[in-house]
VEXDREN-2710 file (C-alpha; in Angstrom, 1 decimal):
% VEXDREN-2710
k/r/px/py/pz
1/MET/9.2/38.6/-40.9
2/LYS/7.4/35.6/-42.3
3/ILE/8.1/32.5/-43.9
4/ILE/6.5/32.1/-47.5
5/ILE/6.7/28.6/-48.7
6/LYS/6.2/28.5/-52.5
7/LEU/8.0/26.9/-55.3
8/PHE/8.9/29.0/-58.5
9/MET/8.7/27.0/-62.1
10/ILE/10.1/27.6/-65.1
11/THR/7.4/28.0/-67.8
12/LEU/8.2/26.0/-71.1
13/PRO/8.7/28.4/-74.2
14/LEU/5.0/27.9/-75.4
15/ILE/3.7/28.8/-72.2
16/ALA/2.6/33.0/-72.6
17/LEU/5.6/34.7/-70.6
18/ALA/3.3/36.7/-68.6
19/LYS/1.5/33.9/-66.9
20/GLU/4.3/32.7/-64.3
21/ALA/3.0/29.0/-62.8
22/THR/3.9/28.6/-58.8
23/VAL/2.9/26.0/-56.2
24/GLU/2.1/27.5/-53.1
25/GLN/3.4/24.2/-50.6
26/LEU/6.3/22.7/-51.0
27/PHE/5.2/19.8/-48.8
28/SER/2.2/18.8/-47.0
29/VAL/1.4/21.5/-43.6
30/GLN/-0.5/20.3/-41.0
31/THR/-1.4/22.7/-38.7
32/VAL/-3.2/22.1/-35.2
33/LYS/-5.1/24.8/-33.3
34/VAL/-4.6/25.2/-29.4
35/LYS/-6.7/23.9/-27.5
36/LYS/-8.3/24.3/-24.0
37/GLU/-8.1/21.4/-21.9
38/VAL/-8.7/20.6/-18.2
39/ARG/-5.6/18.9/-17.4
40/SER/-3.5/17.6/-14.0
41/GLU/0.6/17.5/-13.8
42/ARG/1.8/14.2/-13.8
43/ILE/4.6/13.2/-11.3
44/LYS/6.0/9.5/-11.5
45/ASN/6.8/7.6/-8.1
46/TYR/7.4/4.0/-7.5
47/GLY/6.1/1.6/-4.4
48/TYR/5.2/-2.0/-3.6
49/VAL/1.7/-3.5/-2.1
50/THR/1.3/-4.9/1.7
51/MET/-1.7/-5.8/3.1
52/ASP/-4.3/-3.9/4.5
53/GLN/-4.0/-4.4/8.3
54/SER/-7.2/-3.7/9.3
55/ARG/-8.2/-6.7/6.8
56/MET/-5.6/-9.1/8.7
57/TYR/-7.4/-11.7/11.1
58/ASP/-5.9/-14.2/13.5
59/ILE/-7.5/-16.9/14.6
60/SER/-6.3/-18.0/18.5
61/PRO/-9.0/-20.0/20.4
62/ARG/-10.1/-19.1/23.9
63/PHE/-9.7/-22.9/24.6
64/GLY/-7.0/-25.4/24.1
65/GLY/-7.2/-28.6/22.2
66/TYR/-6.8/-31.2/19.5
67/VAL/-6.7/-30.8/15.8
68/VAL/-9.1/-33.6/14.4
69/THR/-9.4/-32.9/11.2
70/LEU/-7.3/-29.8/9.3
71/ASN/-9.1/-28.1/5.9
72/ALA/-7.1/-25.3/5.5
73/ASP/-4.1/-27.5/5.3
74/LYS/-2.1/-25.7/2.8
75/ILE/-0.1/-22.2/3.0
76/TYR/-2.0/-19.4/1.2
77/LYS/-5.2/-21.6/0.5
78/LYS/-7.7/-19.3/-0.4
79/VAL/-11.0/-19.8/1.9
80/LYS/-14.8/-18.2/2.2
81/LYS/-16.4/-16.4/4.7
82/GLY/-18.0/-19.6/7.1
83/GLN/-15.8/-22.6/5.3
84/ALA/-14.4/-24.4/7.9
85/LEU/-11.2/-24.3/8.9
86/ALA/-10.6/-27.3/11.4
87/THR/-12.0/-29.1/13.4
88/VAL/-10.8/-29.8/17.1
89/TYR/-11.7/-31.6/20.6
90/SER/-11.2/-29.5/23.2
91/PRO/-12.3/-30.8/26.7
92/GLU/-13.4/-27.6/28.3
93/VAL/-15.6/-27.0/25.4
94/PHE/-17.4/-30.1/25.4
95/LYS/-17.9/-29.9/29.3
96/ALA/-19.4/-26.7/28.5
97/LYS/-21.7/-27.8/26.0
98/ASP/-23.0/-31.1/28.4
99/GLU/-23.7/-28.1/30.7
100/TYR/-25.6/-25.9/28.3
101/LEU/-27.9/-29.2/27.9
102/ASN/-28.5/-30.4/31.3
103/THR/-29.4/-26.7/31.9
104/TYR/-31.8/-26.5/29.0
105/ASN/-33.2/-30.3/30.0
106/TYR/-33.6/-28.6/34.0
107/THR/-35.0/-25.6/32.6
108/LYS/-37.8/-27.2/30.6
109/LYS/-39.2/-28.6/33.9
110/ARG/-38.4/-25.8/36.3
111/GLN/-38.2/-22.2/34.1
112/ASN/-35.0/-20.4/35.1
113/LYS/-34.1/-17.7/32.0
114/GLU/-31.0/-16.7/33.5
115/MET/-29.3/-20.1/33.9
116/LEU/-29.6/-21.3/30.6
117/GLU/-28.8/-17.4/29.7
118/SER/-25.5/-18.1/31.6
119/ALA/-24.9/-21.3/30.4
120/LYS/-24.9/-20.1/27.1
121/LEU/-23.1/-17.0/27.6
122/LYS/-20.1/-19.5/28.5
123/LEU/-20.1/-21.1/25.5
124/GLN/-20.1/-17.7/23.5
125/LEU/-17.4/-16.4/25.6
126/LEU/-15.2/-19.4/24.7
127/GLY/-15.9/-18.4/20.7
128/ILE/-18.2/-21.0/19.7
129/ASP/-20.3/-20.4/16.8
130/ASN/-24.3/-19.6/17.0
131/LYS/-25.0/-22.5/14.3
132/GLU/-23.1/-25.1/17.0
133/ILE/-24.6/-23.8/19.6
134/LYS/-28.7/-24.0/18.4
135/ASN/-27.5/-27.3/17.3
136/ILE/-27.1/-28.7/20.3
137/ILE/-30.6/-27.8/21.7
138/LYS/-31.7/-29.3/18.2
139/ASN/-29.9/-32.7/18.1
140/LYS/-30.2/-33.1/22.0
141/LYS/-26.5/-34.2/22.1
142/ALA/-23.4/-32.2/22.6
143/SER/-20.9/-33.2/20.2
144/PRO/-17.4/-33.6/21.2
145/ASN/-15.9/-31.9/18.8
146/THR/-15.7/-28.0/17.5
147/THR/-15.2/-26.1/14.3
148/ILE/-13.5/-23.4/13.8
149/TYR/-14.4/-21.5/11.0
150/SER/-13.3/-18.3/8.6
151/PRO/-14.2/-14.9/9.7
152/VAL/-13.9/-13.7/6.3
153/ASP/-13.0/-14.2/2.5
154/GLY/-9.1/-14.6/2.3
155/TYR/-5.9/-16.8/1.9
156/VAL/-4.5/-18.6/4.7
157/PHE/-1.1/-16.8/5.3
158/ILE/-0.1/-18.1/8.4
159/LYS/-1.2/-21.8/9.9
160/GLY/0.1/-22.9/12.9
161/ILE/-1.1/-26.1/13.0
162/GLU/-1.4/-29.8/11.7
163/LYS/-3.4/-32.6/12.0
164/GLY/-3.6/-33.9/15.1
165/SER/-1.7/-31.4/17.0
166/ALA/-2.3/-30.1/20.2
167/PHE/-2.6/-26.6/20.8
168/LYS/-3.1/-23.9/23.8
169/ALA/-5.6/-21.5/24.9
170/LYS/-4.6/-18.0/22.9
171/GLN/-2.3/-20.1/20.5
172/GLN/-2.3/-18.5/17.1
173/LEU/-3.6/-21.6/14.6
174/PHE/-4.3/-19.4/11.2
175/ARG/-4.1/-15.7/9.8
176/ILE/-6.5/-15.2/7.4
177/VAL/-6.1/-12.0/4.8
178/ASN/-8.6/-10.5/2.8
179/LEU/-7.3/-9.1/-0.1
180/ASP/-10.3/-7.1/-1.6
181/GLU/-8.7/-3.8/-0.8
182/VAL/-4.2/-3.3/-0.5
183/TRP/-2.1/-0.6/0.7
184/VAL/0.2/0.3/-1.9
185/GLU/3.4/2.3/-0.2
186/VAL/5.1/4.8/-1.6
187/LYS/8.7/6.5/-0.7
188/LEU/8.8/10.3/-1.0
189/PHE/11.5/12.4/-0.5
190/GLU/10.7/15.7/2.8
191/GLU/10.8/18.2/-0.7
192/ASP/7.3/15.8/-2.2
193/ARG/5.7/16.8/0.8
194/ALA/4.2/20.1/-0.5
195/ARG/2.5/18.6/-3.3
196/LEU/0.3/16.4/-1.6
197/SER/-1.7/19.0/-0.1
198/THR/-2.7/19.9/-4.0
199/THR/-2.5/16.2/-5.4
200/SER/-5.8/14.2/-5.0
201/ASN/-5.6/11.5/-7.6
202/TYR/-3.5/8.7/-8.4
203/GLU/-3.0/5.7/-10.9
204/LEU/-1.3/2.5/-10.3
205/SER/0.2/0.4/-13.4
206/PHE/1.6/-3.0/-13.1
207/LYS/4.2/-5.3/-14.8
208/GLY/1.8/-8.2/-16.6
209/ILE/-1.5/-6.2/-15.9
210/ASP/-3.0/-4.2/-18.6
211/LYS/-5.7/-2.7/-16.0
212/ILE/-4.9/1.2/-14.4
213/TYR/-5.8/0.9/-10.9
214/LYS/-7.0/4.2/-9.6
215/THR/-7.2/5.6/-6.1
216/SER/-7.6/9.3/-4.0
217/SER/-7.4/7.4/-0.4
218/LYS/-3.9/8.0/1.0
219/PHE/-2.0/8.5/4.4
220/LEU/0.7/10.1/5.2
221/TYR/2.6/8.4/7.8
222/PRO/3.9/10.6/10.6
223/HIS/7.4/8.8/10.7
224/LEU/10.6/10.0/9.1
225/ASP/13.2/7.4/7.8
226/PRO/16.4/8.9/9.2
227/ASN/18.6/6.8/7.1
228/ILE/17.2/7.8/3.6
229/ALA/15.2/10.6/5.1
230/THR/12.0/9.6/3.2
231/LEU/8.4/9.7/4.5
232/THR/6.1/7.1/3.0
233/LEU/2.7/7.8/1.6
234/ARG/0.0/4.9/2.2
235/LEU/-2.4/4.6/-1.1
236/SER/-5.5/2.5/-0.4
237/VAL/-6.5/0.2/-3.4
238/LYS/-9.2/-1.8/-4.5
239/ASN/-8.6/-5.4/-5.9
240/THR/-11.7/-6.7/-5.7
241/SER/-10.4/-9.3/-8.5
242/ASN/-7.2/-10.4/-6.1
243/ALA/-5.0/-9.2/-8.7
244/LEU/-2.2/-7.1/-6.5
245/PHE/-0.8/-9.6/-4.4
246/PRO/1.8/-8.2/-1.4
247/GLY/5.4/-7.4/-2.7
248/MET/4.4/-6.6/-6.1
249/TYR/5.6/-3.3/-7.5
250/THR/3.7/-0.5/-9.1
251/THR/4.8/2.6/-10.9
252/ILE/2.8/5.9/-9.3
253/ILE/1.5/8.6/-11.2
254/SER/0.7/11.6/-9.1
255/LEU/-1.8/13.7/-10.6
256/LYS/-2.0/17.8/-9.5
257/ASP/-5.3/19.1/-8.8
258/GLU/-6.5/19.0/-12.4
259/GLU/-6.2/22.7/-14.1
260/THR/-7.7/24.8/-17.2
261/GLN/-4.6/24.7/-19.4
262/LEU/-3.6/25.6/-22.8
263/VAL/-2.1/22.6/-24.3
264/LEU/-0.1/21.9/-27.7
265/PRO/1.1/18.5/-29.4
266/THR/4.7/17.9/-28.9
267/THR/5.1/17.7/-32.3
268/ALA/4.0/21.7/-33.1
269/VAL/6.8/23.0/-30.8
270/ILE/10.5/23.5/-31.3
271/ARG/13.4/23.8/-29.3
272/LYS/16.7/26.1/-29.8
273/ASN/19.0/27.5/-27.8
274/ALA/16.7/26.5/-24.6
275/THR/14.1/28.5/-26.2
276/HIS/10.6/27.4/-27.4
277/TYR/9.1/28.1/-30.6
278/VAL/6.1/27.7/-32.9
279/PHE/5.6/28.6/-36.7
280/MET/2.1/30.6/-36.4
281/VAL/-0.3/30.6/-39.7
282/GLY/0.4/33.7/-41.5
283/GLU/-2.4/36.3/-42.8
284/TYR/-2.2/34.4/-46.3
285/GLU/-1.8/31.2/-47.5
286/GLY/1.8/29.5/-47.2
287/GLU/2.7/32.0/-44.5
288/TYR/4.2/31.3/-41.4
289/GLU/6.0/33.0/-38.8
290/PRO/7.9/31.8/-35.6
291/LEU/7.1/33.0/-32.6
292/GLU/8.8/32.2/-28.8
293/VAL/6.6/30.3/-26.4
294/ASP/7.0/29.3/-23.2
295/VAL/5.6/26.1/-22.3
296/LYS/5.6/23.1/-19.7
297/MET/5.8/19.7/-20.5
298/LEU/2.5/17.7/-19.3
299/ASP/3.2/14.3/-21.0
300/ALA/5.7/12.7/-23.3
301/ASN/3.0/14.2/-26.2
302/ASN/1.6/17.2/-25.2
303/TYR/2.9/20.7/-23.2
304/ALA/1.2/23.2/-21.8
305/ILE/1.2/26.8/-22.8
306/ILE/1.9/28.9/-20.6
307/ASP/2.7/31.9/-22.6
308/GLY/3.2/33.4/-26.4
309/LEU/-1.0/31.8/-27.5
310/ASN/-4.1/32.2/-27.6
311/GLU/-6.8/29.5/-27.5
312/GLY/-7.8/28.8/-31.1
313/ASP/-4.1/29.9/-32.5
314/GLU/-3.2/27.9/-35.3
315/VAL/0.6/26.7/-35.9
316/VAL/2.1/23.8/-37.7
317/ASN/1.9/20.8/-36.4
318/ASN/4.7/18.8/-38.7
319/ALA/8.1/19.1/-41.1
320/LEU/9.5/21.7/-38.2
321/PHE/12.9/20.8/-39.3
322/MET/12.1/22.0/-42.7
323/MET/10.3/25.7/-41.2
324/ASP/13.5/25.8/-38.8
325/SER/16.1/25.2/-41.6
326/ASP/14.1/28.1/-43.7
327/ALA/13.7/30.3/-40.6
328/GLN/17.6/30.0/-40.0
329/ILE/18.5/31.1/-43.6
330/ASN/16.5/34.0/-43.3
331/SER/17.5/35.5/-40.6
332/LEU/14.5/35.3/-38.4
333/TYR/15.7/33.4/-35.3
END
């Protein structure tokens, strides 16, 4: 059976009785066609930002000494690669510099390349910057002070000295963390592991940040937390603007591998008694027929059509409650 939406009006006495006035549509019925789209199932999880451990740099000199000048004087200070972190005095380094200069002066008169290279290697093994080694020869003077430079752009996450501090060899003076790329760790239940093989892309959103971050780089930790029976999935996320910081919480949308699906907006589908229906456009104008369909929710605005419709089929997209009432009155379902 089909619903025919018509409004019959009483004709006025002066109009010929044989002519019946009708209005085809009682209300504006908008329709939509079933479309074929490349879509992916979206699954929501939550996680938090951590530091990429491969971008953490500990600065622990191979010599002991005293802090003369402290440039990286605050925790979380942003530094550039090659920027001076501190100037220190080390008796051991000063002695090695002096030996290198004396060796250079000696080998100018008596060629001995191996001796000069050995003296230079001693400075290199102490971790002295090549620029500073060159300045010894250039200035013909061994400076008692040595500069410690940042090996990378980043932030000072650990500062283990103060101005005037003494330090020992191998003592950690700084930890510099580069945040151009960060990790996001996501907790997953064991049953979620099966879908990882069919999920390649992830979208991450953060409170207060409009940008949606995307990544496909992932790694599943080979360890299960027995207390809460969860696995940890690690995502690597580009963060060149440094807007993301360790500790921030994030919402992660897992996008299962894309597949071609038939799609209708949720406004075109009505649910009654655990069954979904649409109203198909009939052969004649103003005719609509309820049709049972099998659907799956894609997102808040769209259904994927599993069965019951084909691409190009036209259905009602609004006023479904009026269609539903009419169908019930006529006992169509």
